[in-house]
Structure formats: C-alpha cells, structure tokens
C-alpha positions in Angstrom: -23.7 -22.9 -17.0 -22.7 -19.1 -18.9 -18.7 -19.7 -20.0 -16.2 -16.9 -19.7 -15.2 -15.7 -22.7 -11.5 -16.1 -23.1 -9.3 -12.9 -23.6 -6.8 -12.1 -25.8 -3.3 -11.4 -24.0 -2.3 -7.4 -24.5 1.5 -6.2 -24.4 2.6 -5.4 -21.2 4.1 -2.3 -21.3 3.6 -0.8 -17.4 6.9 -2.2 -16.2 9.3 -1.5 -13.2 5.9 -0.8 -10.9 6.8 -0.5 -7.5 4.4 -0.8 -4.8 4.8 0.7 -1.1 2.4 -1.3 0.5 1.0 -2.0 3.9 -2.1 -1.6 5.8 -3.6 1.7 6.4 -1.9 3.9 9.2 1.3 1.5 8.9 2.9 4.9 7.8 3.4 4.4 4.0 3.4 7.8 3.4 6.8 8.7 5.0 8.3 7.4 1.4 6.0 9.3 -0.6 8.5 11.5 -1.8 11.7 9.6 -1.0 11.5 6.9 -3.3 10.4 9.1 -6.2 13.8 11.0 -4.9 15.4 8.2 -6.7 17.1 8.3 -9.6 14.7 7.0 -12.9 11.8 6.9 -10.4 8.1 8.7 -11.5 6.3 10.7 -8.8 4.3 8.7 -6.3 0.7 7.7 -7.6 -2.1 6.5 -6.2 -4.7 3.8 -7.7 -7.5 2.8 -6.1 -9.1 0.9 -8.6 -6.0 -1.6 -8.3 -7.3 -1.9 -4.6 -10.5 -2.6 -5.5 -9.9 -5.6 -8.1 -7.9 -7.3 -6.1 -9.9 -8.4 -3.1 -12.8 -8.5 -5.6 -11.1 -11.8 -7.1 -10.6 -13.2 -3.8 -14.4 -12.5 -2.7 -15.1 -14.3 -6.4 -16.8 -11.1 -7.5 -14.2 -11.0 -10.9 -13.0 -13.6 -12.4 -9.3 -13.7 -12.7 -8.4 -13.1 -16.4 -11.1 -10.3 -16.6 -9.0 -8.7 -13.4 -5.6 -9.3 -15.8 -7.3 -7.6 -18.7 -8.6 -4.6 -17.0 -5.5 -3.9 -13.9 -3.2 -4.4 -17.6 -5.0 -1.5 -19.2 -5.3 0.8 -16.9 -2.0 0.3 -15.9 -0.5 0.6 -19.7 -3.0 3.8 -20.2 -1.5 5.1 -16.7 2.4 4.5 -18.0 1.4 6.1 -21.0 -0.7 9.5 -19.6 2.3 10.1 -17.2 4.5 11.1 -20.1 2.0 13.1 -21.5 1.6 14.8 -18.1 -2.0 13.9 -18.6 -4.1 13.1 -15.8 -0.8 14.4 -13.6 -1.7 15.9 -10.4 -0.8 19.9 -9.9 -2.5 20.2 -6.7 1.0 21.8 -4.5 -0.7 20.4 -1.0 -0.9 16.7 -2.2 1.6 13.8 -2.0 0.9 12.8 -5.4 1.5 17.0 -6.4 3.9 17.4 -8.6 4.9 20.3 -6.6 6.6 17.5 -4.0 8.8 15.7 -6.9 12.4 15.8 -6.9 12.1 18.1 -10.4 8.8 19.3 -11.2 9.6 20.7 -14.5 9.7 17.6 -16.1 5.8 17.4 -15.9 5.5 20.5 -16.7 7.8 20.5 -20.0 5.6 16.9 -20.8 2.8 19.2 -21.3 4.0 19.7 -24.6 4.6 16.2 -26.1 2.6 14.8 -28.6 1.2 11.7 -28.2 1.7 8.8 -30.4 3.9 5.4 -30.9 6.7 7.3 -30.0 5.9 7.4 -25.9 5.1 3.5 -26.4 8.6 3.3 -27.9 10.3 5.4 -24.9 8.4 3.4 -22.4 9.3 0.5 -23.4 13.4 1.2 -23.9 13.8 2.9 -20.8 13.9 1.5 -17.4 12.1 4.2 -15.6 10.0 3.0 -12.2 6.5 3.9 -11.3 5.9 4.1 -7.8 2.4 3.6 -5.9 1.4 3.5 -2.3 -1.1 0.7 -2.0 -3.0 -0.6 0.7 -3.3 -4.7 1.8 -1.8 -5.7 -1.1 0.2 -8.2 1.2 -3.2 -9.6 2.5 -4.3 -10.9 -1.3 -0.9 -11.6 -2.5 -2.0 -14.8 -3.8 -4.1 -12.8 -6.3 -1.5 -10.3 -7.2 1.2 -13.2 -7.8 -1.3 -14.9 -10.4 -1.3 -11.2 -12.5 1.3 -11.2 -14.7 2.5 -8.0 -13.2 5.7 -6.5 -13.4 6.4 -5.5 -10.0 8.0 -4.7 -6.8 6.8 -4.5 -3.2 7.9 -2.5 -0.4 6.0 -3.9 2.6 5.8 -1.7 5.9 5.2 -3.0 9.3 4.5 -0.9 12.1 4.0 -1.9 15.5 0.3 -3.2 15.9 -0.5 -0.8 19.1 0.6 2.1 17.2 -0.7 1.1 13.9 -3.9 0.2 15.2 -4.2 3.1 17.5 -4.2 5.5 14.6 -7.0 3.7 13.1 -9.2 4.4 16.1 -8.3 8.2 16.1 -9.2 8.1 12.3 -12.7 6.7 13.0 -12.1 3.5 11.2 -14.1 1.8 13.4 -17.2 3.0 11.8 -16.6 4.6 9.2 -17.1 1.4 6.6 -20.3 1.9 4.6 -21.1 5.3 6.2 -18.4 7.5 5.0 -18.4 8.0 1.1 -14.5 8.9 1.2 -13.7 5.7 2.6 -12.8 4.5 -0.9 -13.4 1.0 0.3 -15.4 -2.3 -0.8 -18.1 -2.8 1.5 -20.0 -6.2 1.7 -23.2 -6.3 3.2 -24.5 -8.9 6.3 -28.1 -9.3 7.5 -28.2 -5.5 5.9 -25.4 -4.3 7.9 -22.1 -2.7 5.9 -18.7 -4.3 7.0 -15.3 -3.7 5.2 -14.2 -6.6 2.8 -11.4 -7.7 5.1 -14.3 -9.0 7.5 -15.9 -11.4 4.8 -16.2 -14.6 6.7 -16.3 -13.5 10.3 -18.6 -10.7 10.6 -20.9 -12.4 13.3 -18.0 -12.1 15.7 -18.2 -7.5 14.9 -21.8 -7.6 15.9 -22.0 -5.6 19.3 -18.2 -4.7 19.2 -17.4 -0.4 20.0 -15.1 1.3 17.6 -12.1 0.7 19.5 -12.9 -3.5 19.3 -13.5 -3.0 15.5 -10.4 -1.5 14.8 -8.4 -4.5 17.1 -10.1 -7.5 15.2 -10.2 -6.2 11.8 -6.2 -4.7 12.6 -4.7 -8.2 14.2 -6.7 -10.3 11.9 -5.2 -8.4 9.1 -1.9 -8.1 9.8 -1.7 -12.0 10.5 -3.6 -12.5 6.8 -0.4 -10.3 5.7 2.3 -12.6 7.6 0.3 -15.6 6.4 0.6 -14.5 2.6 4.3 -13.5 2.4 5.7 -16.9 4.5 3.5 -18.7 1.5 4.9 -16.4 -1.5 6.1 -17.6 -4.2 8.0 -15.1 -5.6 9.6 -13.7 -2.0 12.0 -12.0 -4.1 10.0 -9.2 -5.1 9.0 -8.2 -1.5 11.3 -6.3 0.5 10.3 -5.7 4.0 10.8 -2.4 6.4 9.7 -1.4 9.7 8.4 1.5 10.0 10.2 2.2 13.3 13.7 1.7 11.7 13.0 3.9 8.8 12.2 6.7 11.3 15.5 5.6 13.4 18.0 4.7 10.5 16.8 6.3 7.7 20.0 5.7 5.4 20.6 2.3 6.2 16.8 1.1 5.1 17.7 3.0 1.9 20.5 1.4 1.5 18.5 -1.9 1.2 16.0 -0.2 -0.9 18.6 1.0 -3.4 19.7 -2.5 -4.2 16.1 -3.9 -3.8 15.2 -1.7 -6.9 18.5 -1.3 -8.4 18.1 2.6 -8.6 20.4 4.8 -6.5 19.4 7.8 -4.7 20.1 11.2 -5.8 21.4 14.7 -4.7 17.5 15.7 -3.7 17.0 12.6 -1.3 18.5 13.9 1.3 16.2 17.0 1.6 12.9 14.4 1.2 14.3 12.5 4.3 14.7 15.5 6.4 11.1 16.6 5.3 9.9 13.3 6.6 11.2 14.3 9.6 13.9 11.4 9.9 15.8 10.4 11.8 13.7 11.1 14.9 13.3 9.8 18.2 10.4 7.8 19.4 8.5 7.7 22.5 8.5 4.6 24.3 6.0 5.6 27.0 3.4 7.1 24.1 2.6 3.3 23.4 2.2 2.5 27.5 -0.6 5.5 26.7 -2.1 3.8 23.8 -2.1 0.3 24.9 -3.8 1.7 28.1 -6.7 2.9 26.2 -7.4 -0.1 24.5 -7.4 -1.9 28.0 -10.2 0.2 28.7 -12.2 0.1 25.7 -11.3 -3.7 24.5 -12.7 -6.9 25.8 -10.1 -9.5 27.3 -10.0 -11.6 24.5 -9.3 -9.1 21.4 -6.8 -7.3 24.4 -4.8 -9.7 24.9 -4.7 -10.8 20.7 -3.2 -7.3 20.3 -0.7 -7.5 23.0 0.6 -11.2 21.5 0.7 -9.5 18.4 3.1 -6.5 19.3 5.2 -8.9 21.5 5.6 -11.0 18.4 6.4 -7.8 16.1 8.7 -6.7 19.0 10.8 -9.9 19.5 11.7 -10.8 15.6 9.3 -8.8 13.4 7.0 -11.7 12.7 10.0 -14.0 11.7 9.8 -12.0 8.5 13.0 -10.3 8.2 
C-alpha cells in the first residue's frame, strides 16, 4: 500500500476566524454586513475551497493531514492578502463588496501597503477577526474539529418548512450536477449526479420529484447538523441563533454575539441592522401556504418527516439552545 507522505506543520497566522454557518437558504446573509460592523472585524468573505475540502475528507477523497495543510496555507494567504487589499471585492452590489463594509476607505488605503514580513507581524500582533459565510460546516463538524483552526461558529437555524421551501423555489431540487453555478461537490451513482450530502442514500432519491428531493435532503442535513452539534467536542466554539429570533429581536441576539466573539458593536451597526430589515413582523399564515404546497407535491412519508422536524424546531429548537 502506498504510504502517505508526512507533512511538516506550518505556523497558523489565520487567527480569530468566524464562520457564519447554516444550510443553504437558512438566512445567513442577514449577518453579512452586521457582523463586519463590529469593532476589529474585517469584511465578510466566502471561501468555497473550505466548503469543498471538508466534505471531501468525510467522503474519503482527501486525507485529513493534507486537508489541514491546504486549508492552513489558504487561510494564511487570505489573511495576508486582506491586509494588502489583494483579491478584495470591489463590486458594489456584492455582499462581499467593500462598498458594503462599515469603512470602505480601509481597503482603499491598503492598496498602498508594501508587502513583506511586517504584514505577518501585524496579523500576529492584532486581534482582528475574519468572518466567513459558510454552508453546511455543522454537517461535517467532526472534520472541522480535527483541522486545528482558530475558529468560532455562529450557527443559524430556520424553521425547516420555510428553509426547505426556499430551496424548492430556488430550484435546488434539480440544479445539482446540471447547473455549473451550483458550486457544490457532486458524486456519481449509476452515472447520475447527486450532491455530496446524499452519499449512502442515492437509491432513495431515484424517481423523486424536485420538491421531494429538497425535502429528503433538507431534513437529512438538518438532522445530521443537530447530531454533530450534540456530539461536539468543542461546544464552546459554537453559538446557535434562530433566524426568527434575529428577525424579531435583533439587538438581543447581537448582545449574545458580542459576548461570544468578544467584539463590540459600533456606531455603524444600527444602519446595517436596519438595511437587513430588522426587526420585522413574521406572517404565520405564509408558512401554512408553504406547508400546503409540500402536502400537494410530496409523498406522505417525506411530508410527515418535514412536519415532525418543524414541530421539534418550534417546540424547543431541536433541544440545542
């Protein structure tokens, strides 16, 4: 058997990483500009490489030691480049565009920075956080906890009826393996494409319509996320926030986030909370409408699993708060 070459551990300069995590369409974008408005927090980042490598470890495609090395190098480089405004997004309409940061001039000024060792020293000596919007880290938390990253996770949950309905309306029941903009790892089963989440139960998905596909995947990854959280070896690294709570009482939730991150809100925070349309009133009847659509389009077994999960969420937030 071929032996894996041992790797030398390199210094980790990418400190204070904040992963704003949840399954797709759980409402993470509500935090995209709010968290960066806190003191000593950079603007929001996306890193698809992170989201590809972690499930690949669980699928057996990448060795954990190589995953550690690749991610450490990538995150170190990202941390370094941020201080030079290298690879910074200047698209004004993007979430990650610096026009949406509390003080865009910071990134314009960094264009004049000379690169060198002093950038590394600055990173090492300052307690600045880098926030990332991520997808499904909680599903693979057992891998995340083995990567030796300096991180905290703000995990967002949303009522599964609303969450999975949003999947359905965005076409996620049929986009995997067909839409090049899906940016997700796709596995093959009988020469048919399936998103990596479905590894092990592809047979159950054959013949399902797009609405049923959304339900079977959505219910499964929510349950896996809950199980991973309850088995976590580092629960102190995780703060759970409910989407509905954030919408209706944002400043109470932000107090919890302040304490969790050790970062304070700034004078800019209020305008980003307002631009996220918080607080807002939720329409309970709208969920009834969505539930009827599921009832009309999903087989009985899947429909009942969705209703059961929704009731558990409403009863006690899956027992994780």
